[in-house]
C-alpha positions as CSV (number, residue, x, y, z in Angstrom):
1,M,14.6,-33.6,166.7
2,E,13.9,-34.2,162.5
3,Q,16.7,-36.4,161.4
4,P,18.1,-35.3,157.8
5,Y,18.0,-37.4,155.2
6,S,21.3,-38.8,154.0
7,A,20.1,-42.5,154.1
8,E,19.3,-43.7,150.5
9,K,16.4,-43.9,149.0
10,I,14.3,-41.9,152.5
11,S,12.0,-39.3,150.7
12,M,9.8,-38.9,153.7
13,K,9.9,-35.7,156.5
14,I,10.7,-37.5,159.5
15,E,10.4,-36.3,163.3
16,I,11.8,-39.2,166.1
17,L,10.4,-38.7,169.7
18,P,11.2,-40.0,173.2
19,S,7.7,-41.7,173.2
20,A,4.0,-42.4,171.7
21,D,2.9,-39.9,174.3
22,Q,5.1,-37.1,173.1
23,V,4.2,-38.3,169.4
24,A,0.5,-38.3,169.8
25,E,1.6,-34.2,171.4
26,K,3.4,-33.7,168.8
27,A,0.3,-35.1,165.9
28,A,-1.9,-33.1,167.4
29,A,0.0,-29.6,167.2
30,Y,0.7,-30.7,163.4
31,L,-3.0,-31.4,163.0
32,E,-3.7,-27.9,164.3
33,Q,-1.5,-25.9,161.8
34,L,-2.1,-27.6,159.2
35,I,-6.4,-27.3,160.0
36,Q,-6.1,-23.8,160.1
37,E,-3.8,-23.0,157.7
38,T,-5.7,-24.7,155.5
39,L,-9.0,-22.3,156.7
40,T,-7.4,-20.0,155.2
41,H,-7.6,-20.6,151.5
42,K,-10.2,-23.0,151.7
43,K,-14.2,-23.6,153.1
44,T,-13.3,-26.8,154.1
45,F,-10.2,-29.4,156.1
46,S,-10.8,-33.5,154.4
47,M,-8.7,-35.7,156.4
48,A,-9.6,-39.7,157.1
49,I,-8.2,-41.4,160.8
50,S,-6.7,-44.8,161.2
51,G,-6.9,-46.7,164.9
52,G,-5.0,-47.9,167.6
53,R,-3.8,-46.4,170.5
54,T,-1.4,-43.6,169.3
55,P,-3.6,-42.0,167.3
56,W,-6.3,-41.8,169.8
57,E,-4.6,-40.0,171.9
58,M,-4.0,-37.9,169.5
59,L,-7.5,-37.1,168.9
60,K,-8.0,-36.4,172.3
61,I,-6.0,-33.4,172.8
62,L,-6.5,-32.3,168.7
63,S,-10.7,-32.0,170.2
64,K,-8.9,-29.4,173.3
65,A,-7.6,-27.4,170.4
66,S,-10.4,-24.3,169.7
67,L,-10.8,-24.9,165.7
68,P,-13.6,-24.1,163.6
69,W,-15.2,-28.6,163.3
70,S,-18.1,-27.5,161.7
71,R,-15.9,-27.2,158.8
72,V,-13.7,-29.8,159.2
73,N,-14.6,-33.7,157.6
74,L,-13.7,-36.7,158.9
75,F,-13.4,-40.1,157.4
76,Q,-12.2,-43.4,158.3
77,V,-9.3,-45.0,156.9
78,D,-10.9,-48.8,157.8
79,E,-12.9,-50.3,160.0
80,R,-14.0,-53.4,160.8
81,I,-16.6,-55.5,159.8
82,A,-18.6,-55.5,163.3
83,P,-22.0,-54.9,164.5
84,N,-22.0,-50.6,165.3
85,G,-21.3,-50.0,169.1
86,H,-18.5,-53.1,168.7
87,K,-15.7,-52.0,170.7
88,D,-13.3,-53.9,168.0
89,R,-14.9,-51.0,165.4
90,N,-12.4,-47.9,164.9
91,L,-15.5,-45.6,164.8
92,T,-16.2,-47.0,168.7
93,Q,-12.8,-46.2,170.2
94,L,-12.5,-42.9,168.1
95,F,-16.0,-42.0,170.0
96,Q,-14.4,-42.3,173.4
97,A,-11.3,-40.2,172.0
98,I,-13.9,-36.6,170.9
99,E,-16.2,-37.1,174.1
100,G,-17.5,-34.6,175.8
101,S,-15.7,-32.3,173.5
102,P,-16.8,-28.8,171.2
103,M,-15.4,-31.6,167.8
104,A,-17.5,-34.0,169.0
105,S,-20.2,-32.1,168.1
106,Q,-19.3,-30.1,165.7
107,L,-17.4,-32.2,163.5
108,A,-18.7,-33.7,160.7
109,I,-18.1,-37.1,160.9
110,F,-18.7,-39.8,157.1
111,P,-18.5,-43.4,159.1
112,M,-17.6,-46.8,156.6
113,P,-20.3,-48.6,156.1
114,V,-19.7,-51.3,157.0
115,T,-23.1,-52.8,158.3
116,V,-24.4,-53.0,155.1
117,E,-25.1,-57.1,153.3
118,D,-23.5,-55.6,150.5
119,L,-19.9,-54.3,151.1
120,E,-19.2,-54.1,147.5
121,A,-21.7,-51.6,147.1
122,G,-20.9,-50.1,150.7
123,S,-17.2,-49.7,149.5
124,Q,-18.6,-47.5,146.1
125,D,-20.4,-45.8,148.0
126,Y,-18.5,-44.3,150.5
127,A,-15.6,-43.6,147.5
128,E,-18.5,-41.4,146.3
129,L,-18.8,-39.9,149.3
130,I,-15.5,-39.4,149.6
131,H,-15.6,-37.7,146.3
132,N,-18.1,-35.6,146.3
133,I,-17.6,-34.5,149.8
134,T,-14.1,-33.2,148.5
135,E,-15.4,-32.0,145.2
136,G,-13.5,-34.1,143.4
137,G,-9.9,-32.6,144.7
138,G,-8.7,-35.4,147.1
139,L,-8.5,-35.4,151.3
140,D,-6.9,-33.0,152.5
141,L,-4.6,-35.4,154.4
142,I,-4.8,-39.0,155.2
143,H,-3.2,-40.2,158.7
144,L,-1.9,-43.8,158.6
145,G,-0.1,-46.5,161.6
146,M,1.9,-49.8,159.7
147,G,1.0,-53.0,161.8
148,S,4.6,-55.3,162.5
149,D,3.7,-57.3,159.6
150,G,4.2,-54.0,157.5
151,H,0.3,-53.4,156.7
152,T,-1.1,-50.4,156.8
153,A,-4.6,-48.9,156.5
154,S,-6.5,-52.3,156.3
155,L,-3.7,-53.6,153.3
156,V,-2.1,-56.7,154.6
157,P,0.0,-59.0,153.8
158,E,-0.6,-61.2,150.7
159,N,-4.2,-60.1,150.2
160,E,-6.3,-59.5,147.1
161,V,-6.7,-55.3,148.0
162,L,-3.4,-55.1,148.0
163,E,-4.3,-55.7,143.7
164,V,-7.2,-53.0,143.9
165,K,-5.8,-50.0,141.6
166,D,-9.3,-48.9,140.0
167,R,-11.3,-48.4,142.9
168,N,-10.5,-45.9,146.0
169,V,-12.4,-47.8,148.4
170,A,-12.5,-52.1,149.1
171,Y,-12.8,-54.8,151.9
172,T,-10.6,-57.7,152.7
173,K,-12.9,-60.2,151.7
174,E,-11.0,-62.6,153.5
175,L,-10.3,-62.5,157.0
176,Y,-7.7,-60.5,159.5
177,Q,-7.0,-61.0,162.4
178,G,-10.2,-62.1,163.2
179,R,-12.0,-60.0,160.9
180,I,-12.7,-58.4,157.3
181,R,-12.4,-55.3,157.2
182,M,-12.9,-51.6,154.4
183,T,-9.9,-49.7,153.3
184,L,-8.8,-46.9,151.9
185,T,-7.2,-48.1,148.9
186,Y,-3.8,-47.3,147.5
187,P,-4.6,-44.9,144.2
188,L,-7.1,-42.2,147.1
189,I,-4.2,-42.8,149.5
190,N,-1.4,-41.7,146.8
191,S,-3.5,-39.2,145.9
192,A,-3.4,-37.5,149.5
193,K,-2.3,-34.0,150.1
194,K,-1.1,-34.7,153.2
195,I,-0.1,-38.5,154.5
196,L,0.9,-38.2,158.6
197,W,2.4,-41.8,159.5
198,L,3.1,-42.3,163.4
199,V,4.5,-45.2,164.4
200,T,5.5,-46.0,167.9
201,G,6.4,-49.0,169.3
202,A,10.2,-52.0,169.3
203,E,8.0,-54.0,167.3
204,K,7.6,-52.3,164.5
205,K,11.8,-51.4,163.7
206,E,12.4,-53.0,160.9
207,M,9.7,-52.4,159.5
208,V,10.6,-48.6,159.8
209,Q,13.3,-49.2,158.2
210,R,11.8,-51.0,155.1
211,L,9.1,-48.1,155.2
212,L,12.0,-45.5,154.7
213,K,13.2,-47.2,152.4
214,Q,10.1,-48.0,150.3
215,D,10.4,-51.9,150.4
216,A,7.1,-52.6,148.6
217,S,7.1,-56.1,149.7
218,I,5.3,-54.1,152.8
219,P,2.3,-53.4,152.2
220,A,3.7,-49.5,153.9
221,G,5.8,-49.4,151.2
222,A,4.5,-48.6,148.6
223,V,2.5,-45.5,149.5
224,N,3.8,-42.9,148.9
225,Q,6.7,-40.6,150.2
226,T,6.5,-37.0,148.8
227,N,4.4,-35.2,150.9
228,A,4.8,-37.3,153.8
229,L,5.8,-36.8,157.7
230,L,7.0,-39.8,159.6
231,L,6.0,-39.4,163.9
232,V,8.4,-42.5,165.1
233,D,9.3,-43.0,168.8
234,E,13.0,-43.5,169.7
235,A,11.8,-47.8,170.2
236,A,10.6,-47.9,167.0
237,L,14.0,-46.2,165.8
238,A,15.8,-47.7,167.8
239,N,18.8,-48.2,165.9
240,G,18.4,-45.1,164.3
241,L,18.8,-45.2,160.3
242,D,20.4,-47.8,158.6
C-alpha cells in the first residue's frame, strides 16, 4: 500500500509490502515498466544495481521479462575488492541471479574494475565509462539498499569516501566488513533520474525512520529523495511512520 506523506520531512514515495519476496516482485514490476517507458523515447536505458538477497531475487524475476535487453546497460553501484568469481563479489551473485535468461545473454553489463592494481585509476575509468555510455546524461535509475548501520552503496559511516564531492566513483581505502570497496559517490547517485530503494528486515527499523527524515548523520540520509521510491517490508517499518 502506498503511504501518504503526512510525516514531517518525508519527500520520497513509499510503498509498504508484507514481505521481502513481495518487495522483490514489486521492484521487478516497477523496473520492467520503467524500462519499457524509457525506451519509447530513448535509445538505451542505463541503471546501476546494488547487491543483496532481495535485489538478486528482483533481478531473477526481472530476467524473465520480455524486454529489448540489448538496449539496457547495467552498472554496479558498488563492489568488494576480491578476485573474479569470488563469492563475496556482487558480480558473482548478479550472474547467478540472471543465469540462463535472455537478459544474461543480451544485457550490456559493465563490472567495476576491482581487480586492477591502481584502484584510484580504476575508479576514474569507471566514472568515465558511465559518462561515455550515458552520453553525459546520467543514469536513468540507481537501485540502493541500506544496512543496519545506515550505510548505502559502499558509502559507509566514518569513511572519507562520504566526503568525496569531485569524483563520481571512489573506493573506501579502509576495510569495511573485511573488504575494501569501490562505490558510486553522492554526486553521481544524486544526479540519477530515479532512485529505487529496497529495504527489508526488522534490523533496519531505526535506520528506515532516519532515512525518511533525511537524517544526514547516516550515509543513506544524504541521498536525494526528490525522485526516489522506497519499497519496504512490514518488518522494517513495523512501527509505521513516526
